[in-house]
C-alpha positions as CSV (number, residue, x, y, z in Angstrom):
1,M,-38.0,-40.9,-12.2
2,S,-38.4,-40.1,-15.9
3,E,-37.5,-42.7,-18.5
4,A,-34.3,-42.5,-20.4
5,P,-34.7,-40.9,-23.9
6,R,-35.5,-43.4,-26.6
7,S,-33.1,-43.3,-29.6
8,G,-34.2,-43.5,-33.2
9,A,-32.5,-46.9,-33.4
10,Q,-34.4,-48.2,-30.4
11,A,-37.7,-46.9,-32.0
12,L,-36.7,-48.7,-35.2
13,V,-36.1,-52.1,-33.5
14,N,-39.2,-51.9,-31.3
15,T,-41.3,-51.1,-34.3
16,L,-39.9,-54.0,-36.3
17,V,-40.8,-56.4,-33.5
18,D,-44.2,-54.8,-32.9
19,S,-44.9,-55.3,-36.6
20,G,-43.9,-59.0,-36.5
21,V,-40.3,-58.8,-37.7
22,D,-38.4,-60.4,-34.9
23,V,-35.1,-61.5,-36.6
24,C,-32.3,-59.4,-38.0
25,F,-29.4,-60.9,-40.1
26,A,-26.7,-58.4,-39.5
27,N,-23.2,-57.4,-40.7
28,P,-22.8,-54.0,-38.9
29,G,-20.2,-51.3,-39.3
30,T,-19.4,-48.0,-37.5
31,S,-22.4,-46.1,-38.7
32,E,-24.7,-48.8,-37.3
33,M,-23.4,-48.9,-33.7
34,H,-26.5,-47.4,-32.2
35,F,-28.7,-49.9,-34.2
36,L,-26.4,-52.6,-32.9
37,A,-27.0,-51.4,-29.3
38,A,-30.7,-51.4,-29.9
39,L,-30.5,-55.1,-31.1
40,D,-29.8,-55.9,-27.4
41,N,-33.5,-56.5,-27.1
42,P,-34.9,-59.8,-25.8
43,R,-37.7,-59.7,-28.4
44,M,-35.4,-59.5,-31.4
45,K,-33.2,-62.4,-32.6
46,S,-30.0,-61.0,-34.0
47,V,-27.8,-63.2,-36.2
48,L,-24.3,-62.3,-37.2
49,C,-23.3,-63.2,-40.8
50,L,-19.8,-62.7,-42.1
51,Y,-20.8,-61.4,-45.5
52,E,-23.8,-59.3,-46.5
53,G,-24.8,-61.7,-49.2
54,V,-25.3,-64.3,-46.4
55,C,-27.5,-61.7,-44.6
56,T,-29.8,-61.1,-47.5
57,G,-29.9,-64.8,-48.6
58,A,-30.8,-65.9,-45.1
59,A,-33.6,-63.3,-45.0
60,D,-34.9,-64.9,-48.2
61,G,-34.8,-68.4,-46.7
62,W,-36.6,-67.1,-43.6
63,Y,-39.4,-65.7,-45.7
64,R,-39.8,-68.8,-47.8
65,M,-40.6,-70.9,-44.8
66,K,-42.4,-68.3,-42.6
67,D,-44.2,-66.1,-45.1
68,T,-43.2,-63.1,-43.0
69,P,-40.3,-60.8,-43.7
70,A,-37.0,-60.8,-41.8
71,S,-34.8,-57.7,-41.5
72,T,-31.1,-57.3,-42.5
73,L,-28.6,-54.7,-41.3
74,L,-26.1,-53.7,-43.9
75,H,-23.1,-51.3,-43.7
76,L,-23.6,-48.2,-46.0
77,G,-23.6,-48.5,-49.8
78,P,-20.8,-51.1,-50.2
79,G,-22.5,-53.3,-47.7
80,L,-25.8,-53.1,-49.6
81,A,-23.9,-53.7,-52.9
82,N,-22.4,-56.9,-51.3
83,G,-25.9,-58.1,-50.5
84,L,-27.5,-57.3,-53.9
85,S,-27.1,-60.6,-55.6
86,N,-29.2,-62.4,-53.1
87,I,-31.7,-59.5,-52.9
88,H,-32.1,-60.1,-56.6
89,N,-32.8,-63.8,-56.0
90,A,-35.3,-62.9,-53.2
91,K,-37.1,-60.4,-55.4
92,R,-37.5,-63.0,-58.1
93,A,-38.8,-65.5,-55.5
94,S,-41.3,-62.9,-54.2
95,S,-39.7,-63.0,-50.7
96,G,-40.4,-60.0,-48.5
97,M,-37.5,-58.5,-46.6
98,V,-36.7,-55.2,-44.8
99,N,-33.2,-54.0,-45.4
100,I,-31.8,-51.5,-43.0
101,V,-28.8,-49.7,-44.6
102,G,-26.6,-47.5,-42.4
103,E,-25.6,-44.1,-43.7
104,H,-23.3,-41.2,-42.5
105,S,-25.0,-38.5,-40.5
106,A,-26.4,-35.6,-42.5
107,L,-23.7,-33.2,-41.3
108,H,-20.9,-35.6,-42.2
109,L,-22.1,-36.4,-45.7
110,K,-21.2,-32.9,-46.9
111,Y,-17.5,-33.6,-46.5
112,D,-17.7,-36.6,-48.9
113,P,-16.1,-39.2,-46.7
114,P,-14.7,-42.3,-48.3
115,L,-17.7,-44.6,-47.9
116,T,-20.2,-42.0,-49.3
117,S,-22.2,-43.6,-52.1
118,D,-25.6,-43.3,-53.8
119,I,-27.4,-45.8,-51.6
120,E,-30.8,-44.9,-53.2
121,G,-29.3,-45.5,-56.6
122,L,-28.0,-48.9,-55.6
123,A,-31.2,-49.9,-53.8
124,R,-33.9,-48.9,-56.3
125,P,-33.4,-51.4,-59.1
126,L,-33.9,-54.3,-56.7
127,S,-36.3,-52.7,-54.2
128,H,-40.0,-52.1,-54.4
129,W,-39.8,-49.4,-51.7
130,V,-36.9,-47.1,-50.7
131,R,-36.9,-44.4,-48.1
132,R,-34.2,-42.4,-46.3
133,A,-35.1,-41.7,-42.7
134,E,-35.0,-37.9,-42.3
135,S,-35.7,-37.6,-38.6
136,S,-35.5,-39.8,-35.5
137,A,-39.0,-38.6,-34.6
138,T,-40.5,-40.2,-37.8
139,I,-38.4,-43.4,-37.8
140,A,-41.1,-45.5,-36.2
141,W,-43.5,-44.5,-39.0
142,D,-40.9,-45.2,-41.6
143,T,-40.2,-48.6,-40.2
144,A,-43.9,-49.5,-40.0
145,A,-44.3,-48.5,-43.6
146,A,-41.3,-50.6,-44.6
147,V,-42.7,-53.7,-42.9
148,A,-46.1,-53.1,-44.4
149,K,-44.6,-53.0,-47.9
150,A,-42.4,-56.1,-47.3
151,S,-45.5,-58.0,-46.0
152,E,-47.6,-57.5,-49.2
153,H,-48.4,-60.4,-51.5
154,P,-46.3,-61.1,-53.4
155,G,-43.5,-60.3,-50.9
156,Q,-41.7,-57.1,-51.5
157,I,-38.2,-55.7,-50.9
158,A,-38.2,-52.7,-48.7
159,T,-35.0,-50.7,-48.1
160,L,-34.8,-48.1,-45.2
161,I,-31.7,-45.9,-45.1
162,L,-30.7,-45.0,-41.6
163,P,-28.4,-41.9,-41.2
164,G,-26.3,-42.1,-38.1
165,D,-27.8,-39.0,-36.5
166,T,-31.3,-40.4,-37.0
167,A,-30.2,-43.5,-35.2
168,W,-28.7,-41.7,-32.1
169,K,-31.0,-38.8,-31.6
170,D,-34.1,-38.9,-29.3
171,A,-37.1,-40.4,-31.1
172,G,-39.7,-38.9,-28.7
173,E,-42.9,-40.8,-27.8
174,A,-43.7,-44.1,-29.5
175,V,-46.3,-43.4,-32.2
176,T,-46.7,-46.0,-34.9
177,P,-49.5,-46.8,-37.3
178,K,-51.6,-49.9,-36.8
179,P,-50.6,-52.8,-39.2
180,V,-53.0,-53.5,-41.9
181,A,-53.4,-57.1,-43.0
182,A,-52.6,-57.7,-46.7
183,V,-55.6,-58.8,-48.7
184,R,-55.3,-61.1,-51.7
185,P,-58.2,-60.7,-54.1
186,A,-59.8,-63.6,-56.0
187,P,-59.6,-63.5,-59.8
188,D,-62.5,-62.2,-61.9
189,A,-65.3,-64.8,-62.2
190,A,-65.3,-64.4,-66.0
191,C,-61.6,-65.5,-66.0
192,V,-62.4,-68.6,-63.9
193,E,-65.3,-69.5,-66.2
194,Q,-63.1,-69.2,-69.3
195,V,-60.6,-71.6,-67.8
196,A,-63.4,-74.0,-66.8
197,K,-64.5,-73.9,-70.4
198,V,-61.0,-74.8,-71.6
199,L,-60.9,-77.7,-69.1
200,R,-64.2,-79.0,-70.3
201,S,-63.1,-78.9,-74.0
202,G,-61.1,-82.1,-73.8
203,E,-58.1,-80.4,-75.3
204,P,-54.7,-81.0,-73.6
205,V,-54.3,-78.5,-70.8
206,L,-51.3,-77.9,-68.5
207,L,-51.8,-75.9,-65.2
208,I,-48.5,-74.3,-64.2
209,L,-48.4,-73.4,-60.5
210,G,-46.1,-70.9,-58.9
211,N,-45.4,-69.1,-55.6
212,K,-48.1,-69.8,-52.9
213,A,-50.0,-72.2,-55.3
214,T,-47.3,-74.9,-55.0
215,R,-48.2,-75.7,-51.4
216,G,-51.0,-76.0,-48.8
217,R,-54.6,-75.9,-49.7
218,A,-54.0,-74.5,-53.2
219,L,-51.9,-77.4,-54.2
220,E,-54.5,-79.9,-52.8
221,L,-57.2,-78.2,-54.8
222,A,-55.1,-78.2,-58.0
223,G,-54.9,-82.0,-57.5
224,K,-58.7,-82.2,-57.5
225,V,-58.8,-80.2,-60.8
226,A,-56.3,-82.6,-62.4
227,A,-58.1,-85.7,-61.1
228,G,-61.5,-84.5,-62.3
229,T,-60.5,-83.1,-65.7
230,G,-57.5,-85.1,-66.8
231,C,-55.3,-81.9,-67.1
232,R,-51.7,-82.1,-66.0
233,L,-50.0,-80.1,-63.3
234,G,-46.6,-78.6,-63.6
235,S,-44.2,-76.1,-62.2
236,Q,-41.4,-74.0,-63.6
237,F,-38.0,-75.6,-63.4
238,F,-37.2,-73.1,-60.6
239,T,-39.9,-72.5,-57.9
240,A,-39.6,-70.6,-54.7
241,R,-41.0,-73.5,-52.5
242,I,-42.8,-76.7,-53.4
243,E,-44.4,-79.1,-50.9
244,R,-43.7,-82.4,-52.5
245,G,-43.1,-86.1,-51.8
246,A,-45.4,-88.9,-50.6
247,G,-48.9,-87.8,-49.7
248,R,-48.7,-84.5,-51.6
249,T,-50.1,-83.5,-55.0
250,P,-47.3,-84.2,-57.6
251,L,-46.1,-81.5,-60.0
252,E,-44.2,-82.2,-63.2
253,R,-41.1,-80.0,-63.5
254,I,-40.7,-78.3,-66.9
255,P,-37.2,-79.1,-68.0
256,Y,-34.5,-76.5,-68.0
257,A,-32.9,-77.2,-71.4
258,V,-34.7,-75.5,-74.3
259,P,-35.1,-78.6,-76.5
260,L,-36.3,-80.7,-73.5
261,G,-38.7,-77.9,-72.4
262,Q,-40.1,-77.6,-75.9
263,A,-40.6,-81.4,-76.1
264,F,-42.4,-81.4,-72.8
265,L,-44.8,-78.6,-73.8
266,K,-45.4,-79.5,-77.5
267,D,-48.6,-81.4,-77.1
268,F,-50.5,-78.9,-74.9
269,R,-53.1,-76.8,-76.6
270,H,-53.7,-74.7,-73.5
271,I,-51.4,-73.5,-70.6
272,V,-53.1,-72.1,-67.5
273,T,-50.9,-70.1,-65.1
274,L,-51.3,-69.5,-61.4
275,E,-49.1,-66.9,-59.8
276,T,-46.5,-67.4,-62.5
277,K,-46.0,-66.7,-66.2
278,E,-45.6,-68.8,-69.2
279,P,-42.3,-70.8,-69.5
280,V,-39.4,-68.8,-70.8
281,A,-35.8,-70.0,-71.6
282,F,-33.4,-69.0,-68.8
283,F,-31.0,-67.6,-71.5
284,S,-31.0,-66.7,-75.1
285,Y,-29.3,-69.2,-77.3
286,P,-28.5,-68.9,-81.0
287,D,-31.2,-70.4,-83.2
288,K,-33.4,-71.3,-80.2
289,P,-36.6,-69.6,-79.1
290,S,-37.2,-67.6,-75.9
291,L,-40.7,-68.9,-75.4
292,L,-41.0,-72.7,-74.9
293,K,-44.6,-73.3,-75.8
294,A,-45.5,-74.8,-79.2
295,P,-47.0,-72.5,-81.9
296,G,-50.7,-72.2,-81.4
297,T,-50.7,-73.0,-77.7
298,V,-52.9,-70.5,-75.8
299,V,-51.9,-69.1,-72.4
300,H,-54.6,-68.4,-69.9
301,P,-53.6,-66.4,-66.8
302,L,-56.0,-67.7,-64.1
303,V,-54.2,-66.2,-61.1
304,E,-52.1,-63.1,-61.3
305,E,-49.2,-62.8,-58.9
306,H,-51.1,-60.6,-56.4
307,E,-54.2,-62.8,-56.4
308,D,-55.4,-65.7,-54.2
309,S,-54.8,-69.1,-55.8
310,T,-56.8,-70.9,-53.1
311,A,-59.9,-68.8,-53.8
312,A,-59.4,-69.2,-57.6
313,L,-59.2,-72.9,-57.4
314,E,-62.2,-73.2,-55.1
315,M,-64.2,-71.1,-57.7
316,L,-62.9,-73.3,-60.5
317,I,-63.9,-76.5,-58.7
318,D,-67.3,-75.1,-58.1
319,A,-67.6,-74.2,-61.8
320,L,-66.6,-77.8,-62.8
321,G,-68.6,-79.6,-60.1
322,L,-65.6,-81.3,-58.6
323,K,-66.1,-80.6,-55.0
324,D,-66.3,-84.3,-54.0
325,T,-63.6,-85.4,-56.3
326,P,-60.5,-86.9,-54.6
327,G,-57.3,-85.2,-55.6
328,L,-54.1,-86.7,-57.0
329,V,-51.7,-88.0,-54.4
330,Q,-48.1,-89.0,-54.8
331,E,-47.4,-92.5,-53.6
332,R,-44.4,-93.3,-51.4
333,I,-41.7,-94.9,-53.5
334,E,-39.4,-96.9,-51.1
335,A,-35.9,-96.4,-52.5
336,S,-33.4,-99.0,-51.4
337,A,-30.0,-97.8,-50.2
338,P,-27.9,-97.5,-53.4
339,S,-24.4,-98.8,-54.0
340,G,-21.6,-98.3,-56.5
341,A,-20.6,-95.2,-58.4
342,L,-22.1,-91.8,-57.7
343,N,-24.3,-90.5,-60.6
344,P,-27.6,-88.6,-60.8
345,E,-29.6,-91.8,-60.3
346,T,-27.8,-93.2,-57.3
347,I,-27.6,-89.8,-55.7
348,A,-31.4,-89.5,-56.2
349,H,-31.9,-92.9,-54.6
350,A,-29.7,-91.9,-51.6
351,L,-31.8,-88.8,-51.2
352,S,-35.1,-90.6,-51.4
353,A,-34.0,-93.2,-48.9
354,A,-32.4,-90.9,-46.4
355,L,-34.5,-87.7,-46.4
356,P,-36.4,-87.6,-43.1
357,E,-40.0,-86.6,-43.0
358,N,-40.6,-82.8,-43.3
359,A,-37.1,-82.1,-44.3
360,I,-36.3,-78.8,-46.1
361,L,-34.3,-79.4,-49.3
362,V,-32.5,-76.4,-50.7
363,D,-31.1,-77.1,-54.2
364,E,-28.2,-75.2,-55.9
365,S,-26.7,-78.2,-57.5
366,L,-26.6,-76.7,-60.9
367,T,-25.5,-79.8,-62.8
368,T,-26.3,-82.8,-60.6
369,G,-29.7,-81.6,-59.4
370,R,-31.1,-81.1,-62.9
371,Q,-31.3,-84.9,-63.3
372,T,-31.7,-85.9,-59.6
373,M,-34.7,-83.9,-58.5
374,G,-37.1,-85.6,-60.9
375,L,-36.2,-89.0,-59.3
376,T,-37.1,-88.0,-55.8
377,M,-40.8,-87.4,-56.2
378,G,-41.7,-90.4,-54.1
379,A,-39.5,-89.5,-51.1
380,R,-41.0,-88.7,-47.7
381,P,-42.9,-85.4,-47.6
382,H,-40.5,-82.5,-47.8
383,D,-40.2,-78.9,-49.0
384,L,-38.0,-78.1,-52.0
385,I,-36.5,-74.6,-52.5
386,N,-35.0,-73.4,-55.7
387,N,-33.0,-70.4,-56.9
388,M,-35.5,-68.2,-58.8
389,G,-33.1,-65.5,-59.7
390,G,-30.2,-67.4,-61.0
391,S,-27.5,-65.4,-59.1
392,I,-25.0,-67.9,-57.8
393,G,-24.3,-68.2,-54.1
394,Y,-27.9,-68.4,-52.8
395,G,-28.0,-72.0,-51.5
396,T,-26.1,-72.0,-48.2
397,P,-27.5,-68.6,-47.0
398,V,-31.0,-69.6,-47.9
399,A,-30.5,-72.9,-46.0
400,T,-29.3,-70.9,-43.0
401,G,-32.4,-68.7,-42.9
402,A,-34.8,-71.6,-43.6
403,S,-33.3,-73.5,-40.7
404,L,-33.5,-70.6,-38.3
405,A,-37.2,-70.3,-39.4
406,C,-37.8,-74.0,-38.8
407,P,-35.3,-75.3,-36.3
408,D,-37.3,-78.4,-35.6
409,R,-36.8,-79.6,-39.2
410,R,-33.6,-80.8,-40.8
411,T,-32.4,-78.7,-43.7
412,F,-30.4,-80.2,-46.5
413,C,-28.5,-77.9,-48.9
414,M,-27.2,-79.4,-52.2
415,V,-24.7,-77.1,-53.8
416,G,-22.0,-77.4,-56.5
417,D,-18.4,-76.6,-55.5
418,G,-18.2,-73.6,-57.7
419,S,-21.4,-72.1,-56.3
420,A,-20.5,-72.9,-52.7
421,M,-17.4,-70.7,-52.8
422,Y,-19.5,-67.6,-53.2
423,T,-21.0,-67.7,-49.7
424,I,-19.3,-70.5,-47.8
425,Q,-19.2,-68.1,-44.8
426,S,-22.7,-69.4,-44.1
427,L,-21.2,-72.4,-42.4
428,W,-19.7,-70.2,-39.7
429,T,-23.2,-68.8,-38.9
430,Q,-24.7,-72.3,-38.9
431,A,-22.1,-73.4,-36.4
432,R,-22.5,-70.4,-34.2
433,E,-26.3,-70.8,-34.1
434,G,-26.2,-74.6,-33.9
435,L,-28.4,-75.0,-36.9
436,P,-29.5,-78.5,-38.1
437,V,-28.2,-78.1,-41.6
438,T,-26.5,-80.7,-43.8
439,T,-24.5,-79.1,-46.5
440,I,-23.8,-81.4,-49.5
441,I,-21.0,-80.2,-51.8
442,F,-20.9,-81.9,-55.1
443,A,-17.2,-81.5,-55.9
444,N,-16.2,-82.1,-59.5
445,N,-13.5,-79.3,-59.4
446,Q,-15.0,-77.4,-62.3
447,Y,-17.9,-75.2,-63.4
448,A,-19.5,-78.1,-65.1
449,I,-22.6,-76.1,-65.8
450,L,-20.5,-73.7,-67.9
451,K,-19.1,-76.6,-70.0
452,A,-22.7,-77.5,-70.9
453,E,-23.6,-73.9,-71.6
454,Y,-20.5,-73.4,-73.8
455,A,-21.8,-76.1,-76.0
456,N,-25.4,-74.8,-75.9
457,M,-24.2,-71.4,-77.0
458,G,-22.5,-72.9,-80.1
459,A,-19.2,-71.3,-79.1
460,G,-17.2,-74.2,-80.6
461,T,-14.6,-76.3,-78.8
462,P,-13.1,-74.5,-75.8
463,G,-9.4,-73.9,-76.1
464,P,-6.9,-74.1,-73.1
465,Q,-7.5,-70.5,-71.9
466,A,-11.3,-71.0,-72.0
467,M,-11.0,-74.3,-70.2
468,A,-8.9,-72.6,-67.5
469,M,-11.8,-70.3,-66.8
470,I,-14.1,-73.3,-66.2
471,D,-11.6,-75.4,-64.2
472,I,-11.5,-74.7,-60.5
473,D,-8.9,-77.3,-59.7
474,R,-5.2,-76.4,-59.2
475,P,-5.4,-76.0,-56.3
476,T,-8.1,-78.4,-55.2
477,I,-10.4,-77.0,-52.5
478,D,-10.4,-79.1,-49.3
479,W,-14.0,-78.7,-48.3
480,V,-13.8,-80.9,-45.2
481,A,-10.9,-78.8,-43.8
482,M,-12.7,-75.6,-44.7
483,A,-15.9,-76.7,-42.9
484,R,-13.9,-77.8,-39.8
485,S,-12.2,-74.4,-39.7
486,M,-15.6,-72.8,-39.2
487,G,-16.8,-75.3,-36.6
488,V,-18.7,-77.6,-38.9
489,P,-17.8,-81.3,-38.9
490,G,-17.2,-82.7,-42.4
491,V,-16.7,-85.9,-44.2
492,Q,-15.8,-86.8,-47.8
493,V,-17.5,-89.6,-49.7
494,S,-16.9,-91.1,-53.1
495,T,-19.5,-94.0,-53.4
496,A,-23.2,-94.1,-53.3
497,E,-23.4,-96.3,-50.2
498,D,-21.1,-93.9,-48.3
499,F,-23.2,-90.9,-49.4
500,H,-26.4,-92.6,-48.2
501,R,-24.9,-93.6,-44.9
502,E,-23.6,-90.1,-44.2
503,M,-26.9,-88.5,-45.3
504,A,-28.8,-90.8,-42.9
505,R,-26.3,-90.1,-40.1
506,S,-26.6,-86.4,-40.5
507,A,-30.4,-86.6,-40.2
508,E,-29.9,-87.7,-36.6
509,M,-27.5,-84.9,-35.7
510,D,-28.5,-81.7,-33.8
511,G,-26.1,-79.2,-35.4
512,P,-24.6,-78.6,-38.9
513,C,-22.4,-80.9,-40.9
514,L,-20.9,-81.0,-44.4
515,I,-20.7,-83.9,-46.8
516,E,-18.2,-83.5,-49.7
517,V,-19.4,-85.7,-52.6
518,K,-16.4,-86.4,-54.8
519,L,-17.5,-86.7,-58.5
520,Y,-15.0,-88.0,-61.0
């Protein structure tokens, strides 16, 4: 008996899995029904998200914890457009992902149906690679090429457009290229020697670590360099993922606010960068600079974004003769359970006391977290994930993807109430998948970050109409009721002791929960 014909959609899904992409965050539509049928594959984990921005944000979170790309399924141009904000964030975080975007069949497109759009035009500004599948016979090759691109270092955004007829037609025999492992080159030896010379000079030096340099062996080696030379180690205010806490090499976070960032950097004569660039202000402010370093400070790029930080630091340690030097290690700071009013300090103490070992902490608390995170360095070892791109609504989707990638670890997502409203549908997916995610909503019923930025911009005193655009009260959002409506148990707290208690309780739970932190 001959085998049933294999559709282009089946070839696509099989090639994804064969290439190591075994999860798809999907929000399908009519044009993707054959792809949806192909997802009925025991080797592929398919996850339904109720908004495309949750799909793309979850794929970002998956990559940050796995270092391998996930796939998404998006419905035509408008579906891709709905996912673009978190594709932007993923691109800035160097997260690889493969976006499968449905399209009308070639014969149908000529009639200009309502959902026709320029998908390539939408995809190109935020994708490193865009291809329209022209034939079901070549779809396996197209898919393998997309995965190969997404798997490069740094991670890349690959977008494959799937016309309906390409999905449903016979793909023929399975023929796919063999995957090629991505190679990360070491930096030039002369560059390493120049940095070694700078470190030997005795002048104040700051090493700023980014991307893969903020974890694993590279982070340990950076600690050796700091211990042996007296240089300091830092990170940008926003970093894709940092391994931090007790037992890890500590990194100082460059402050967000321009005056504070300038004050932090003013005494350094040299800045050495690894997989990142020199510190730049997040926005342009009247009468404030874009570059935060002091005049006369010299920037030395040690590791470019595509290079290998571990290899570079090993070369640097050899050049400095620091092979046997013990590295810097963050001590455990036992934080007692706080009590009283909720403020950045008591919130930090609650986090430090309650975070379990190997937790994942996703931070989108735009106002509260700025002061809190610096006070949690001595917590139990955990991973911290930040929003690299600044597009709001990344936190709960990224937490969803990170938790799916690491279901044996508790994920905590800290998010402001204004930001949470962008992608709160994530809670539904978390409930459906039974994910161990604690979502912490800091509810002050306003865009508090915008009040601060209003002052920073020198726009004067906001009038009643301006204040109405910052106030998100009237009506007040009931976060506990919203969470429960999507299958997630929730609780509201208004004191530090209650917040700590609920944090600790959630760490023992199997599934998702929500804590609304009322800030007055």
